C-alpha positions in Angstrom: 0.0 0.0 0.0 1.4 3.4 -0.9 1.5 6.5 1.4 -1.4 8.4 -0.1 -3.7 5.3 0.2 -2.5 4.6 3.8 -3.0 8.2 4.8 -6.5 8.3 3.3 -7.5 5.0 5.1 -6.1 6.4 8.4 -7.9 9.7 8.0 -11.2 7.8 7.5 -10.6 5.7 10.6 -9.7 8.8 12.6 -12.8 10.7 11.5 -14.9 7.8 12.8 -13.0 7.2 16.0 -12.5 10.3 18.1 -10.1 8.6 20.4 -7.8 7.7 17.5 -8.2 11.3 16.1 -7.1 12.7 19.5 -4.1 10.3 19.7 -2.9 11.3 16.2 -3.3 15.0 17.0 -1.4 14.5 20.3 1.7 13.3 18.4 2.4 17.0 17.6 3.4 17.4 21.3 5.6 14.3 21.3 9.4 14.3 21.4 9.2 12.0 18.4 6.1 13.1 16.5 6.7 11.2 13.2 7.7 8.0 15.0 4.6 8.1 17.2 2.4 8.9 14.3 3.7 6.0 12.3 3.5 3.7 15.3 -0.2 4.5 15.7 -0.9 4.0 12.0 0.8 0.6 12.2 -1.2 -0.3 15.3 -4.3 0.4 13.2 -3.2 -2.1 10.6 -1.8 0.5 8.2 2.0 0.1 8.3 3.8 3.4 7.7 7.4 4.3 8.2 8.9 7.7 8.8 11.3 7.7 5.9 8.6 6.6 3.5 6.3 9.5 4.6 9.1 12.0 4.4 10.3 10.8 1.1 6.8 10.9 -0.4 6.4 14.5 0.8 9.8 15.6 -0.6 9.2 13.8 -4.0 5.7 15.3 -4.4 7.0 18.8 -3.5 9.9 18.5 -5.9 7.6 17.4 -8.7 5.2 20.3 -8.1 8.1 22.8 -8.0 9.4 21.4 -11.4 6.0 21.8 -12.9 5.4 25.4 -11.8 7.6 28.1 -13.2 10.6 25.8 -13.3 10.7 25.8 -9.5 12.1 29.3 -9.4 11.8 31.7 -6.5 8.4 33.0 -7.8 6.8 29.6 -7.5 4.0 29.4 -5.1 4.7 28.1 -1.6 1.7 26.6 0.2 1.7 25.8 3.9 2.5 22.2 4.6 2.8 21.4 0.9 5.8 19.1 1.4 4.8 17.8 4.9 2.1 15.2 4.6 2.2 14.7 8.4 1.2 18.3 9.1 -1.3 18.3 6.2 -2.9 15.2 7.6 -3.2 16.6 11.1 -4.6 19.9 9.8 -7.4 17.9 8.1 -8.3 16.2 11.4 -8.6 19.5 13.4 
């Protein structure tokens, strides 16, 4: 299963289970937020690894930058656009 599919399934679970949603949001306050986030996802039967999540964000961001204005300094910068962890949490709030 790829990262976007895993995140979508986890999002659906979290929206149905307020306890899970709160646990995921609480990872922001952890000393190891990504590790805890991935651990919770894996506990939910949706294995996810920190490096896979980071790499997916970086690759997606790089592809977007290449497709808009050649990635120059005038390219748009959106909040969380390369951070799928933060984007995911912002959707749960």
